[in-house]
NUDRENGU-633590 format. One record per residue (C-alpha): residue number from 1; residue in three letters; x, y, z. Coordinates in steps of 0.05 Angstrom, whole numbers, always signed. Example, Ala and Ser with C-alpha at 12.3 -4.5 7.8 and 13.67 -1.06 7.14 Angstrom:
# NUDRENGU-633590
<rec><n>1</n><res>ala</res><u>+246</u><v>-90</v><w>+156</w></rec>
<rec><n>2</n><res>ser</res><u>+273</u><v>-21</v><w>+143</w></rec>
//
This chain:
# NUDRENGU-633590
<rec><n>1</n><res>met</res><u>+2269</u><v>+1535</v><w>+1698</w></rec>
<rec><n>2</n><res>thr</res><u>+2203</u><v>+1524</v><w>+1734</w></rec>
<rec><n>3</n><res>thr</res><u>+2158</u><v>+1548</v><w>+1789</w></rec>
<rec><n>4</n><res>ala</res><u>+2163</u><v>+1505</v><w>+1851</w></rec>
<rec><n>5</n><res>ile</res><u>+2104</u><v>+1492</v><w>+1897</w></rec>
<rec><n>6</n><res>phe</res><u>+2119</u><v>+1471</v><w>+1968</w></rec>
<rec><n>7</n><res>ser</res><u>+2059</u><v>+1438</v><w>+2002</w></rec>
<rec><n>8</n><res>pro</res><u>+2078</u><v>+1388</v><w>+2055</w></rec>
<rec><n>9</n><res>pro</res><u>+2021</u><v>+1340</v><w>+2072</w></rec>
<rec><n>10</n><res>glu</res><u>+2032</u><v>+1353</v><w>+2147</w></rec>
<rec><n>11</n><res>cys</res><u>+2003</u><v>+1423</v><w>+2137</w></rec>
<rec><n>12</n><res>arg</res><u>+1935</u><v>+1390</v><w>+2134</w></rec>
<rec><n>13</n><res>leu</res><u>+1942</u><v>+1361</v><w>+2205</w></rec>
<rec><n>14</n><res>his</res><u>+1929</u><v>+1427</v><w>+2241</w></rec>
<rec><n>15</n><res>asp</res><u>+1853</u><v>+1426</v><w>+2251</w></rec>
<rec><n>16</n><res>met</res><u>+1818</u><v>+1476</v><w>+2297</w></rec>
<rec><n>17</n><res>gly</res><u>+1750</u><v>+1442</v><w>+2291</w></rec>
<rec><n>18</n><res>ala</res><u>+1687</u><v>+1442</v><w>+2249</w></rec>
<rec><n>19</n><res>gly</res><u>+1667</u><v>+1510</v><w>+2224</w></rec>
<rec><n>20</n><res>his</res><u>+1734</u><v>+1543</v><w>+2235</w></rec>
<rec><n>21</n><res>pro</res><u>+1752</u><v>+1582</v><w>+2172</w></rec>
<rec><n>22</n><res>glu</res><u>+1826</u><v>+1565</v><w>+2175</w></rec>
<rec><n>23</n><res>cys</res><u>+1814</u><v>+1493</v><w>+2158</w></rec>
<rec><n>24</n><res>pro</res><u>+1853</u><v>+1436</v><w>+2123</w></rec>
<rec><n>25</n><res>gln</res><u>+1803</u><v>+1439</v><w>+2066</w></rec>
<rec><n>26</n><res>arg</res><u>+1836</u><v>+1503</v><w>+2042</w></rec>
<rec><n>27</n><res>leu</res><u>+1896</u><v>+1464</v><w>+2017</w></rec>
<rec><n>28</n><res>asp</res><u>+1851</u><v>+1410</v><w>+1988</w></rec>
<rec><n>29</n><res>ala</res><u>+1813</u><v>+1462</v><w>+1948</w></rec>
<rec><n>30</n><res>ile</res><u>+1877</u><v>+1491</v><w>+1920</w></rec>
<rec><n>31</n><res>gly</res><u>+1905</u><v>+1423</v><w>+1901</w></rec>
<rec><n>32</n><res>asp</res><u>+1841</u><v>+1399</v><w>+1870</w></rec>
<rec><n>33</n><res>his</res><u>+1834</u><v>+1462</v><w>+1827</w></rec>
<rec><n>34</n><res>leu</res><u>+1906</u><v>+1459</v><w>+1803</w></rec>
<rec><n>35</n><res>arg</res><u>+1896</u><v>+1387</v><w>+1781</w></rec>
<rec><n>36</n><res>ala</res><u>+1829</u><v>+1402</v><w>+1748</w></rec>
<rec><n>37</n><res>thr</res><u>+1859</u><v>+1460</v><w>+1708</w></rec>
<rec><n>38</n><res>gly</res><u>+1923</u><v>+1423</v><w>+1690</w></rec>
<rec><n>39</n><res>leu</res><u>+1966</u><v>+1475</v><w>+1725</w></rec>
<rec><n>40</n><res>asp</res><u>+1995</u><v>+1422</v><w>+1770</w></rec>
<rec><n>41</n><res>ala</res><u>+2033</u><v>+1393</v><w>+1711</w></rec>
<rec><n>42</n><res>val</res><u>+2074</u><v>+1456</v><w>+1700</w></rec>
<rec><n>43</n><res>leu</res><u>+2094</u><v>+1463</v><w>+1773</w></rec>
<rec><n>44</n><res>gln</res><u>+2151</u><v>+1427</v><w>+1808</w></rec>
<rec><n>45</n><res>trp</res><u>+2123</u><v>+1398</v><w>+1871</w></rec>
<rec><n>46</n><res>his</res><u>+2165</u><v>+1394</v><w>+1935</w></rec>
<rec><n>47</n><res>asp</res><u>+2160</u><v>+1370</v><w>+2006</w></rec>
<rec><n>48</n><res>ala</res><u>+2198</u><v>+1408</v><w>+2060</w></rec>
<rec><n>49</n><res>pro</res><u>+2237</u><v>+1396</v><w>+2124</w></rec>
<rec><n>50</n><res>asp</res><u>+2216</u><v>+1423</v><w>+2192</w></rec>
<rec><n>51</n><res>ala</res><u>+2241</u><v>+1492</v><w>+2209</w></rec>
<rec><n>52</n><res>thr</res><u>+2294</u><v>+1492</v><w>+2262</w></rec>
<rec><n>53</n><res>ala</res><u>+2294</u><v>+1533</v><w>+2326</w></rec>
<rec><n>54</n><res>glu</res><u>+2351</u><v>+1574</v><w>+2298</w></rec>
<rec><n>55</n><res>gln</res><u>+2312</u><v>+1590</v><w>+2235</w></rec>
<rec><n>56</n><res>leu</res><u>+2250</u><v>+1609</v><w>+2275</w></rec>
<rec><n>57</n><res>ala</res><u>+2293</u><v>+1655</v><w>+2317</w></rec>
<rec><n>58</n><res>his</res><u>+2305</u><v>+1698</v><w>+2256</w></rec>
<rec><n>59</n><res>ala</res><u>+2234</u><v>+1724</v><w>+2267</w></rec>
<rec><n>60</n><res>his</res><u>+2218</u><v>+1710</v><w>+2340</w></rec>
<rec><n>61</n><res>thr</res><u>+2251</u><v>+1718</v><w>+2407</w></rec>
<rec><n>62</n><res>ala</res><u>+2289</u><v>+1657</v><w>+2432</w></rec>
<rec><n>63</n><res>ala</res><u>+2242</u><v>+1654</v><w>+2492</w></rec>
<rec><n>64</n><res>tyr</res><u>+2181</u><v>+1653</v><w>+2448</w></rec>
<rec><n>65</n><res>val</res><u>+2209</u><v>+1599</v><w>+2403</w></rec>
<rec><n>66</n><res>ala</res><u>+2227</u><v>+1555</v><w>+2463</w></rec>
<rec><n>67</n><res>asp</res><u>+2159</u><v>+1565</v><w>+2496</w></rec>
<rec><n>68</n><res>met</res><u>+2120</u><v>+1552</v><w>+2433</w></rec>
<rec><n>69</n><res>leu</res><u>+2159</u><v>+1490</v><w>+2415</w></rec>
<rec><n>70</n><res>asp</res><u>+2147</u><v>+1464</v><w>+2485</w></rec>
<rec><n>71</n><res>arg</res><u>+2073</u><v>+1479</v><w>+2479</w></rec>
<rec><n>72</n><res>leu</res><u>+2068</u><v>+1446</v><w>+2411</w></rec>
<rec><n>73</n><res>gln</res><u>+2101</u><v>+1382</v><w>+2436</w></rec>
<rec><n>74</n><res>arg</res><u>+2060</u><v>+1382</v><w>+2501</w></rec>
<rec><n>75</n><res>val</res><u>+1995</u><v>+1386</v><w>+2463</w></rec>
<rec><n>76</n><res>lys</res><u>+2018</u><v>+1334</v><w>+2414</w></rec>
<rec><n>77</n><res>ala</res><u>+2035</u><v>+1286</v><w>+2471</w></rec>
<rec><n>78</n><res>ser</res><u>+1973</u><v>+1300</v><w>+2513</w></rec>
<rec><n>79</n><res>gly</res><u>+1921</u><v>+1306</v><w>+2458</w></rec>
<rec><n>80</n><res>gln</res><u>+1891</u><v>+1364</v><w>+2496</w></rec>
<rec><n>81</n><res>ala</res><u>+1882</u><v>+1429</v><w>+2457</w></rec>
<rec><n>82</n><res>glu</res><u>+1905</u><v>+1495</v><w>+2486</w></rec>
<rec><n>83</n><res>ala</res><u>+1878</u><v>+1563</v><w>+2465</w></rec>
<rec><n>84</n><res>val</res><u>+1927</u><v>+1620</v><w>+2452</w></rec>
<rec><n>85</n><res>asp</res><u>+1872</u><v>+1671</v><w>+2435</w></rec>
<rec><n>86</n><res>pro</res><u>+1797</u><v>+1668</v><w>+2422</w></rec>
<rec><n>87</n><res>asp</res><u>+1807</u><v>+1647</v><w>+2349</w></rec>
<rec><n>88</n><res>thr</res><u>+1871</u><v>+1607</v><w>+2353</w></rec>
<rec><n>89</n><res>ser</res><u>+1887</u><v>+1541</v><w>+2388</w></rec>
<rec><n>90</n><res>val</res><u>+1942</u><v>+1490</v><w>+2389</w></rec>
<rec><n>91</n><res>tyr</res><u>+1918</u><v>+1420</v><w>+2371</w></rec>
<rec><n>92</n><res>pro</res><u>+1955</u><v>+1354</v><w>+2368</w></rec>
<rec><n>93</n><res>gly</res><u>+1970</u><v>+1363</v><w>+2293</w></rec>
<rec><n>94</n><res>thr</res><u>+1993</u><v>+1435</v><w>+2300</w></rec>
<rec><n>95</n><res>ala</res><u>+2066</u><v>+1419</v><w>+2315</w></rec>
<rec><n>96</n><res>ala</res><u>+2077</u><v>+1381</v><w>+2250</w></rec>
<rec><n>97</n><res>ala</res><u>+2039</u><v>+1433</v><w>+2208</w></rec>
<rec><n>98</n><res>ala</res><u>+2070</u><v>+1496</v><w>+2237</w></rec>
<rec><n>99</n><res>leu</res><u>+2142</u><v>+1470</v><w>+2232</w></rec>
<rec><n>100</n><res>lys</res><u>+2131</u><v>+1446</v><w>+2161</w></rec>
<rec><n>101</n><res>ala</res><u>+2098</u><v>+1513</v><w>+2141</w></rec>
<rec><n>102</n><res>ala</res><u>+2158</u><v>+1553</v><w>+2164</w></rec>
<rec><n>103</n><res>gly</res><u>+2206</u><v>+1500</v><w>+2138</w></rec>
<rec><n>104</n><res>ala</res><u>+2174</u><v>+1503</v><w>+2069</w></rec>
<rec><n>105</n><res>ala</res><u>+2186</u><v>+1579</v><w>+2066</w></rec>
<rec><n>106</n><res>val</res><u>+2259</u><v>+1568</v><w>+2083</w></rec>
<rec><n>107</n><res>ala</res><u>+2266</u><v>+1510</v><w>+2033</w></rec>
<rec><n>108</n><res>ala</res><u>+2233</u><v>+1551</v><w>+1979</w></rec>
<rec><n>109</n><res>thr</res><u>+2282</u><v>+1608</v><w>+1992</w></rec>
<rec><n>110</n><res>asp</res><u>+2341</u><v>+1561</v><w>+1986</w></rec>
<rec><n>111</n><res>ala</res><u>+2313</u><v>+1531</v><w>+1921</w></rec>
<rec><n>112</n><res>val</res><u>+2304</u><v>+1599</v><w>+1889</w></rec>
<rec><n>113</n><res>leu</res><u>+2370</u><v>+1628</v><w>+1911</w></rec>
<rec><n>114</n><res>ser</res><u>+2408</u><v>+1565</v><w>+1889</w></rec>
<rec><n>115</n><res>gly</res><u>+2379</u><v>+1574</v><w>+1819</w></rec>
<rec><n>116</n><res>ala</res><u>+2344</u><v>+1507</v><w>+1821</w></rec>
<rec><n>117</n><res>val</res><u>+2277</u><v>+1541</v><w>+1807</w></rec>
<rec><n>118</n><res>ser</res><u>+2257</u><v>+1611</v><w>+1784</w></rec>
<rec><n>119</n><res>asn</res><u>+2206</u><v>+1625</v><w>+1837</w></rec>
<rec><n>120</n><res>ala</res><u>+2164</u><v>+1588</v><w>+1888</w></rec>
<rec><n>121</n><res>phe</res><u>+2096</u><v>+1586</v><w>+1922</w></rec>
<rec><n>122</n><res>cys</res><u>+2085</u><v>+1555</v><w>+1990</w></rec>
<rec><n>123</n><res>ala</res><u>+2015</u><v>+1526</v><w>+1997</w></rec>
<rec><n>124</n><res>val</res><u>+2021</u><v>+1519</v><w>+2072</w></rec>
<rec><n>125</n><res>arg</res><u>+1982</u><v>+1529</v><w>+2136</w></rec>
<rec><n>126</n><res>pro</res><u>+1977</u><v>+1553</v><w>+2190</w></rec>
<rec><n>127</n><res>pro</res><u>+1990</u><v>+1623</v><w>+2162</w></rec>
<rec><n>128</n><res>gly</res><u>+2041</u><v>+1669</v><w>+2194</w></rec>
<rec><n>129</n><res>his</res><u>+2034</u><v>+1744</v><w>+2185</w></rec>
<rec><n>130</n><res>his</res><u>+1998</u><v>+1758</v><w>+2251</w></rec>
<rec><n>131</n><res>ala</res><u>+2051</u><v>+1723</v><w>+2292</w></rec>
<rec><n>132</n><res>thr</res><u>+2093</u><v>+1777</v><w>+2326</w></rec>
<rec><n>133</n><res>arg</res><u>+2162</u><v>+1770</v><w>+2356</w></rec>
<rec><n>134</n><res>gly</res><u>+2134</u><v>+1742</v><w>+2419</w></rec>
<rec><n>135</n><res>gln</res><u>+2060</u><v>+1725</v><w>+2409</w></rec>
<rec><n>136</n><res>ala</res><u>+2017</u><v>+1676</v><w>+2370</w></rec>
<rec><n>137</n><res>met</res><u>+1951</u><v>+1705</v><w>+2346</w></rec>
<rec><n>138</n><res>gly</res><u>+1902</u><v>+1709</v><w>+2289</w></rec>
<rec><n>139</n><res>phe</res><u>+1909</u><v>+1636</v><w>+2267</w></rec>
<rec><n>140</n><res>cys</res><u>+1985</u><v>+1644</v><w>+2265</w></rec>
<rec><n>141</n><res>phe</res><u>+2042</u><v>+1612</v><w>+2306</w></rec>
<rec><n>142</n><res>phe</res><u>+2107</u><v>+1627</v><w>+2268</w></rec>
<rec><n>143</n><res>asn</res><u>+2116</u><v>+1683</v><w>+2218</w></rec>
<rec><n>144</n><res>asn</res><u>+2134</u><v>+1641</v><w>+2157</w></rec>
<rec><n>145</n><res>val</res><u>+2150</u><v>+1699</v><w>+2110</w></rec>
<rec><n>146</n><res>val</res><u>+2196</u><v>+1735</v><w>+2159</w></rec>
<rec><n>147</n><res>val</res><u>+2231</u><v>+1670</v><w>+2176</w></rec>
<rec><n>148</n><res>ala</res><u>+2245</u><v>+1661</v><w>+2102</w></rec>
<rec><n>149</n><res>ala</res><u>+2265</u><v>+1734</v><w>+2088</w></rec>
<rec><n>150</n><res>arg</res><u>+2313</u><v>+1737</v><w>+2147</w></rec>
<rec><n>151</n><res>his</res><u>+2341</u><v>+1669</v><w>+2126</w></rec>
<rec><n>152</n><res>ala</res><u>+2357</u><v>+1700</v><w>+2057</w></rec>
<rec><n>153</n><res>leu</res><u>+2393</u><v>+1757</v><w>+2091</w></rec>
<rec><n>154</n><res>ala</res><u>+2430</u><v>+1716</v><w>+2143</w></rec>
<rec><n>155</n><res>gln</res><u>+2448</u><v>+1654</v><w>+2104</w></rec>
<rec><n>156</n><res>his</res><u>+2452</u><v>+1678</v><w>+2032</w></rec>
<rec><n>157</n><res>gly</res><u>+2484</u><v>+1746</v><w>+2041</w></rec>
<rec><n>158</n><res>leu</res><u>+2429</u><v>+1788</v><w>+2010</w></rec>
<rec><n>159</n><res>gln</res><u>+2427</u><v>+1860</v><w>+2031</w></rec>
<rec><n>160</n><res>arg</res><u>+2357</u><v>+1882</v><w>+2012</w></rec>
<rec><n>161</n><res>val</res><u>+2292</u><v>+1843</v><w>+2008</w></rec>
<rec><n>162</n><res>ala</res><u>+2220</u><v>+1865</v><w>+2000</w></rec>
<rec><n>163</n><res>val</res><u>+2161</u><v>+1835</v><w>+2037</w></rec>
<rec><n>164</n><res>ile</res><u>+2094</u><v>+1846</v><w>+2002</w></rec>
<rec><n>165</n><res>asp</res><u>+2029</u><v>+1832</v><w>+2040</w></rec>
<rec><n>166</n><res>phe</res><u>+1962</u><v>+1834</v><w>+2004</w></rec>
<rec><n>167</n><res>asp</res><u>+1919</u><v>+1798</v><w>+2056</w></rec>
<rec><n>168</n><res>val</res><u>+1854</u><v>+1833</v><w>+2074</w></rec>
<rec><n>169</n><res>his</res><u>+1880</u><v>+1837</v><w>+2146</w></rec>
<rec><n>170</n><res>his</res><u>+1939</u><v>+1879</v><w>+2165</w></rec>
<rec><n>171</n><res>gly</res><u>+2003</u><v>+1838</v><w>+2175</w></rec>
<rec><n>172</n><res>asn</res><u>+2014</u><v>+1865</v><w>+2245</w></rec>
<rec><n>173</n><res>gly</res><u>+2062</u><v>+1809</v><w>+2264</w></rec>
<rec><n>174</n><res>thr</res><u>+2107</u><v>+1821</v><w>+2204</w></rec>
<rec><n>175</n><res>glu</res><u>+2108</u><v>+1896</v><w>+2217</w></rec>
<rec><n>176</n><res>asp</res><u>+2124</u><v>+1884</v><w>+2291</w></rec>
<rec><n>177</n><res>ile</res><u>+2184</u><v>+1842</v><w>+2272</w></rec>
<rec><n>178</n><res>val</res><u>+2214</u><v>+1880</v><w>+2213</w></rec>
<rec><n>179</n><res>ala</res><u>+2198</u><v>+1953</v><w>+2231</w></rec>
<rec><n>180</n><res>gly</res><u>+2264</u><v>+1990</v><w>+2232</w></rec>
<rec><n>181</n><res>asp</res><u>+2303</u><v>+1936</v><w>+2196</w></rec>
<rec><n>182</n><res>glu</res><u>+2330</u><v>+1977</v><w>+2137</w></rec>
<rec><n>183</n><res>arg</res><u>+2346</u><v>+1913</v><w>+2099</w></rec>
<rec><n>184</n><res>ile</res><u>+2272</u><v>+1899</v><w>+2091</w></rec>
<rec><n>185</n><res>leu</res><u>+2219</u><v>+1942</v><w>+2057</w></rec>
<rec><n>186</n><res>met</res><u>+2148</u><v>+1920</v><w>+2074</w></rec>
<rec><n>187</n><res>cys</res><u>+2091</u><v>+1942</v><w>+2029</w></rec>
<rec><n>188</n><res>ser</res><u>+2020</u><v>+1923</v><w>+2046</w></rec>
<rec><n>189</n><res>phe</res><u>+1948</u><v>+1940</v><w>+2034</w></rec>
<rec><n>190</n><res>phe</res><u>+1891</u><v>+1917</v><w>+2079</w></rec>
<rec><n>191</n><res>gln</res><u>+1820</u><v>+1934</v><w>+2098</w></rec>
<rec><n>192</n><res>ser</res><u>+1813</u><v>+1985</v><w>+2153</w></rec>
<rec><n>193</n><res>pro</res><u>+1780</u><v>+1982</v><w>+2202</w></rec>
<rec><n>194</n><res>leu</res><u>+1785</u><v>+1907</v><w>+2209</w></rec>
<rec><n>195</n><res>tyr</res><u>+1822</u><v>+1857</v><w>+2253</w></rec>
<rec><n>196</n><res>pro</res><u>+1875</u><v>+1866</v><w>+2281</w></rec>
<rec><n>197</n><res>tyr</res><u>+1857</u><v>+1941</v><w>+2281</w></rec>
<rec><n>198</n><res>ser</res><u>+1928</u><v>+1964</v><w>+2266</w></rec>
<rec><n>199</n><res>gly</res><u>+1972</u><v>+1990</v><w>+2211</w></rec>
<rec><n>200</n><res>thr</res><u>+1942</u><v>+2058</v><w>+2198</w></rec>
<rec><n>201</n><res>gln</res><u>+2004</u><v>+2091</v><w>+2229</w></rec>
<rec><n>202</n><res>pro</res><u>+2067</u><v>+2056</v><w>+2204</w></rec>
<rec><n>203</n><res>met</res><u>+2116</u><v>+2036</v><w>+2258</w></rec>
<rec><n>204</n><res>ala</res><u>+2178</u><v>+2057</v><w>+2219</w></rec>
<rec><n>205</n><res>asp</res><u>+2202</u><v>+2087</v><w>+2153</w></rec>
<rec><n>206</n><res>asn</res><u>+2212</u><v>+2018</v><w>+2121</w></rec>
<rec><n>207</n><res>met</res><u>+2136</u><v>+2008</v><w>+2121</w></rec>
<rec><n>208</n><res>val</res><u>+2089</u><v>+2026</v><w>+2064</w></rec>
<rec><n>209</n><res>asn</res><u>+2021</u><v>+2014</v><w>+2095</w></rec>
<rec><n>210</n><res>val</res><u>+1959</u><v>+2027</v><w>+2052</w></rec>
<rec><n>211</n><res>pro</res><u>+1893</u><v>+2021</v><w>+2091</w></rec>
<rec><n>212</n><res>leu</res><u>+1834</u><v>+2012</v><w>+2044</w></rec>
<rec><n>213</n><res>pro</res><u>+1763</u><v>+2027</v><w>+2067</w></rec>
<rec><n>214</n><res>pro</res><u>+1710</u><v>+1971</v><w>+2065</w></rec>
<rec><n>215</n><res>tyr</res><u>+1681</u><v>+1957</v><w>+1997</w></rec>
<rec><n>216</n><res>ser</res><u>+1742</u><v>+1981</v><w>+1960</w></rec>
<rec><n>217</n><res>arg</res><u>+1751</u><v>+1944</v><w>+1894</w></rec>
<rec><n>218</n><res>gly</res><u>+1805</u><v>+1930</v><w>+1843</w></rec>
<rec><n>219</n><res>pro</res><u>+1813</u><v>+2001</v><w>+1816</w></rec>
<rec><n>220</n><res>gln</res><u>+1827</u><v>+2029</v><w>+1886</w></rec>
<rec><n>221</n><res>met</res><u>+1877</u><v>+1973</v><w>+1900</w></rec>
<rec><n>222</n><res>arg</res><u>+1913</u><v>+1983</v><w>+1833</w></rec>
<rec><n>223</n><res>glu</res><u>+1918</u><v>+2058</v><w>+1845</w></rec>
<rec><n>224</n><res>ala</res><u>+1948</u><v>+2047</v><w>+1914</w></rec>
<rec><n>225</n><res>val</res><u>+1999</u><v>+1998</v><w>+1886</w></rec>
<rec><n>226</n><res>glu</res><u>+2019</u><v>+2043</v><w>+1829</w></rec>
<rec><n>227</n><res>gln</res><u>+2023</u><v>+2107</v><w>+1869</w></rec>
<rec><n>228</n><res>gln</res><u>+2048</u><v>+2084</v><w>+1937</w></rec>
<rec><n>229</n><res>trp</res><u>+2082</u><v>+2015</v><w>+1931</w></rec>
<rec><n>230</n><res>leu</res><u>+2118</u><v>+2017</v><w>+1865</w></rec>
<rec><n>231</n><res>pro</res><u>+2157</u><v>+2082</v><w>+1872</w></rec>
<rec><n>232</n><res>arg</res><u>+2185</u><v>+2059</v><w>+1939</w></rec>
<rec><n>233</n><res>leu</res><u>+2200</u><v>+1990</v><w>+1913</w></rec>
<rec><n>234</n><res>glu</res><u>+2237</u><v>+2017</v><w>+1852</w></rec>
<rec><n>235</n><res>gln</res><u>+2278</u><v>+2062</v><w>+1897</w></rec>
<rec><n>236</n><res>phe</res><u>+2293</u><v>+2005</v><w>+1945</w></rec>
<rec><n>237</n><res>ala</res><u>+2313</u><v>+1956</v><w>+1888</w></rec>
<rec><n>238</n><res>pro</res><u>+2303</u><v>+1891</v><w>+1927</w></rec>
<rec><n>239</n><res>gln</res><u>+2347</u><v>+1832</v><w>+1913</w></rec>
<rec><n>240</n><res>met</res><u>+2290</u><v>+1784</v><w>+1927</w></rec>
<rec><n>241</n><res>val</res><u>+2215</u><v>+1791</v><w>+1936</w></rec>
<rec><n>242</n><res>phe</res><u>+2175</u><v>+1754</v><w>+1989</w></rec>
<rec><n>243</n><res>ile</res><u>+2099</u><v>+1754</v><w>+1987</w></rec>
<rec><n>244</n><res>ser</res><u>+2048</u><v>+1743</v><w>+2042</w></rec>
<rec><n>245</n><res>ala</res><u>+1994</u><v>+1720</v><w>+1994</w></rec>
<rec><n>246</n><res>gly</res><u>+1927</u><v>+1727</v><w>+2028</w></rec>
<rec><n>247</n><res>phe</res><u>+1867</u><v>+1718</v><w>+1982</w></rec>
<rec><n>248</n><res>asp</res><u>+1813</u><v>+1739</v><w>+2031</w></rec>
<rec><n>249</n><res>ala</res><u>+1807</u><v>+1808</v><w>+1999</w></rec>
<rec><n>250</n><res>his</res><u>+1766</u><v>+1770</v><w>+1945</w></rec>
<rec><n>251</n><res>arg</res><u>+1695</u><v>+1795</v><w>+1939</w></rec>
<rec><n>252</n><res>glu</res><u>+1668</u><v>+1725</v><w>+1957</w></rec>
<rec><n>253</n><res>asp</res><u>+1706</u><v>+1720</v><w>+2023</w></rec>
<rec><n>254</n><res>glu</res><u>+1662</u><v>+1736</v><w>+2083</w></rec>
<rec><n>255</n><res>leu</res><u>+1720</u><v>+1750</v><w>+2131</w></rec>
<rec><n>256</n><res>gly</res><u>+1730</u><v>+1818</v><w>+2098</w></rec>
<rec><n>257</n><res>gln</res><u>+1692</u><v>+1869</v><w>+2056</w></rec>
<rec><n>258</n><res>leu</res><u>+1740</u><v>+1884</v><w>+1999</w></rec>
<rec><n>259</n><res>gly</res><u>+1720</u><v>+1868</v><w>+1928</w></rec>
<rec><n>260</n><res>leu</res><u>+1780</u><v>+1839</v><w>+1891</w></rec>
<rec><n>261</n><res>val</res><u>+1772</u><v>+1786</v><w>+1837</w></rec>
<rec><n>262</n><res>glu</res><u>+1819</u><v>+1738</v><w>+1803</w></rec>
<rec><n>263</n><res>ala</res><u>+1839</u><v>+1790</v><w>+1750</w></rec>
<rec><n>264</n><res>asp</res><u>+1863</u><v>+1835</v><w>+1806</w></rec>
<rec><n>265</n><res>tyr</res><u>+1909</u><v>+1781</v><w>+1833</w></rec>
<rec><n>266</n><res>thr</res><u>+1935</u><v>+1769</v><w>+1763</w></rec>
<rec><n>267</n><res>trp</res><u>+1951</u><v>+1843</v><w>+1754</w></rec>
<rec><n>268</n><res>leu</res><u>+1983</u><v>+1849</v><w>+1822</w></rec>
<rec><n>269</n><res>thr</res><u>+2027</u><v>+1788</v><w>+1811</w></rec>
<rec><n>270</n><res>glu</res><u>+2047</u><v>+1815</v><w>+1743</w></rec>
<rec><n>271</n><res>gln</res><u>+2071</u><v>+1879</v><w>+1776</w></rec>
<rec><n>272</n><res>leu</res><u>+2112</u><v>+1840</v><w>+1827</w></rec>
<rec><n>273</n><res>val</res><u>+2142</u><v>+1794</v><w>+1774</w></rec>
<rec><n>274</n><res>ala</res><u>+2163</u><v>+1855</v><w>+1733</w></rec>
<rec><n>275</n><res>leu</res><u>+2194</u><v>+1887</v><w>+1794</w></rec>
<rec><n>276</n><res>ala</res><u>+2232</u><v>+1823</v><w>+1811</w></rec>
<rec><n>277</n><res>arg</res><u>+2257</u><v>+1818</v><w>+1739</w></rec>
<rec><n>278</n><res>arg</res><u>+2284</u><v>+1889</v><w>+1741</w></rec>
<rec><n>279</n><res>his</res><u>+2319</u><v>+1883</v><w>+1808</w></rec>
<rec><n>280</n><res>ala</res><u>+2320</u><v>+1812</v><w>+1836</w></rec>
<rec><n>281</n><res>gln</res><u>+2336</u><v>+1765</v><w>+1778</w></rec>
<rec><n>282</n><res>gly</res><u>+2263</u><v>+1745</v><w>+1781</w></rec>
<rec><n>283</n><res>arg</res><u>+2270</u><v>+1715</v><w>+1850</w></rec>
<rec><n>284</n><res>ile</res><u>+2203</u><v>+1709</v><w>+1887</w></rec>
<rec><n>285</n><res>val</res><u>+2179</u><v>+1666</v><w>+1944</w></rec>
<rec><n>286</n><res>ser</res><u>+2104</u><v>+1671</v><w>+1958</w></rec>
<rec><n>287</n><res>cys</res><u>+2071</u><v>+1641</v><w>+2020</w></rec>
<rec><n>288</n><res>leu</res><u>+1997</u><v>+1630</v><w>+2030</w></rec>
<rec><n>289</n><res>glu</res><u>+1964</u><v>+1671</v><w>+2085</w></rec>
<rec><n>290</n><res>gly</res><u>+1889</u><v>+1681</v><w>+2086</w></rec>
<rec><n>291</n><res>gly</res><u>+1833</u><v>+1661</v><w>+2039</w></rec>
<rec><n>292</n><res>tyr</res><u>+1772</u><v>+1625</v><w>+2067</w></rec>
<rec><n>293</n><res>ala</res><u>+1720</u><v>+1621</v><w>+2012</w></rec>
<rec><n>294</n><res>leu</res><u>+1746</u><v>+1556</v><w>+1983</w></rec>
<rec><n>295</n><res>ser</res><u>+1727</u><v>+1564</v><w>+1910</w></rec>
<rec><n>296</n><res>ala</res><u>+1751</u><v>+1637</v><w>+1908</w></rec>
<rec><n>297</n><res>leu</res><u>+1815</u><v>+1618</v><w>+1943</w></rec>
<rec><n>298</n><res>ala</res><u>+1830</u><v>+1562</v><w>+1894</w></rec>
<rec><n>299</n><res>arg</res><u>+1815</u><v>+1606</v><w>+1833</w></rec>
<rec><n>300</n><res>ser</res><u>+1857</u><v>+1664</v><w>+1860</w></rec>
<rec><n>301</n><res>val</res><u>+1917</u><v>+1620</v><w>+1876</w></rec>
<rec><n>302</n><res>ala</res><u>+1913</u><v>+1592</v><w>+1805</w></rec>
<rec><n>303</n><res>ser</res><u>+1914</u><v>+1663</v><w>+1778</w></rec>
<rec><n>304</n><res>his</res><u>+1975</u><v>+1679</v><w>+1820</w></rec>
<rec><n>305</n><res>leu</res><u>+2010</u><v>+1615</v><w>+1798</w></rec>
<rec><n>306</n><res>arg</res><u>+1996</u><v>+1625</v><w>+1724</w></rec>
<rec><n>307</n><res>val</res><u>+2035</u><v>+1690</v><w>+1726</w></rec>
<rec><n>308</n><res>leu</res><u>+2091</u><v>+1660</v><w>+1767</w></rec>
<rec><n>309</n><res>ser</res><u>+2098</u><v>+1599</v><w>+1722</w></rec>
<rec><n>310</n><res>ala</res><u>+2095</u><v>+1641</v><w>+1659</w></rec>
<rec><n>311</n><res>ala</res><u>+2154</u><v>+1681</v><w>+1686</w></rec>
<rec><n>312</n><res>ala</res><u>+2195</u><v>+1620</v><w>+1704</w></rec>
//
């Protein structure tokens, strides 16, 4: 058994312009580092299909899906970018990238649940965890992780899944969608205060939100995971684990002020692998979210993948 990596080339086509942190070079940095370290050789590389409107509707309203698909195709045809918020715009390449990113999360879920691979990482963009049921924001158009988690519930008959979010920014979109869905337990930590200025008061009992103050480092994160995440996750006993893997809590990343390093991502992944082994037959699908300091991003993803591949 192996670790699969889903990284469709179309995910590089979404380009919001020079100087924008959510850039195609993020995926290039990851791929180059995996090849330089030899990690690419132990991973099973996959392309992915586009997500369907039906799959996207697992996370979003039907009206939002229809409107966004129309906008993506309109911009693709016209070549004229359209802003959805001050930091996020649709460009001609966005349609291909966004549909492949969500499609990769679904395909990874199918591959893991079929037993073809032990676990999977989706090196995709645009990210997803700020996309709410009916709004694109924060670099995100479709909520890739929720699309995948709800696909596992709807199409594979699972009854309980965990969604783990360790991005420096609160996954407000994911919380908006899954709050109150007792089939899903969401555990997250994030810097607070920081965009999107939410999460300090959980929206429902199936949320374990851990705000961390600026300049928190590895010890504070590890204590929060051990004391607040793990007891709830053990009690919940998820049948599959989904990860919103943001690496912008790294100390080199200027979009936040947390101080994590590669060893922290290794430790955190080890905790999630152990949890998945106890309750979920080792089944994990991880999807890239943030991470904008290119070298730190690449090194952190490699640390994450070393643990996943060792567990495969």
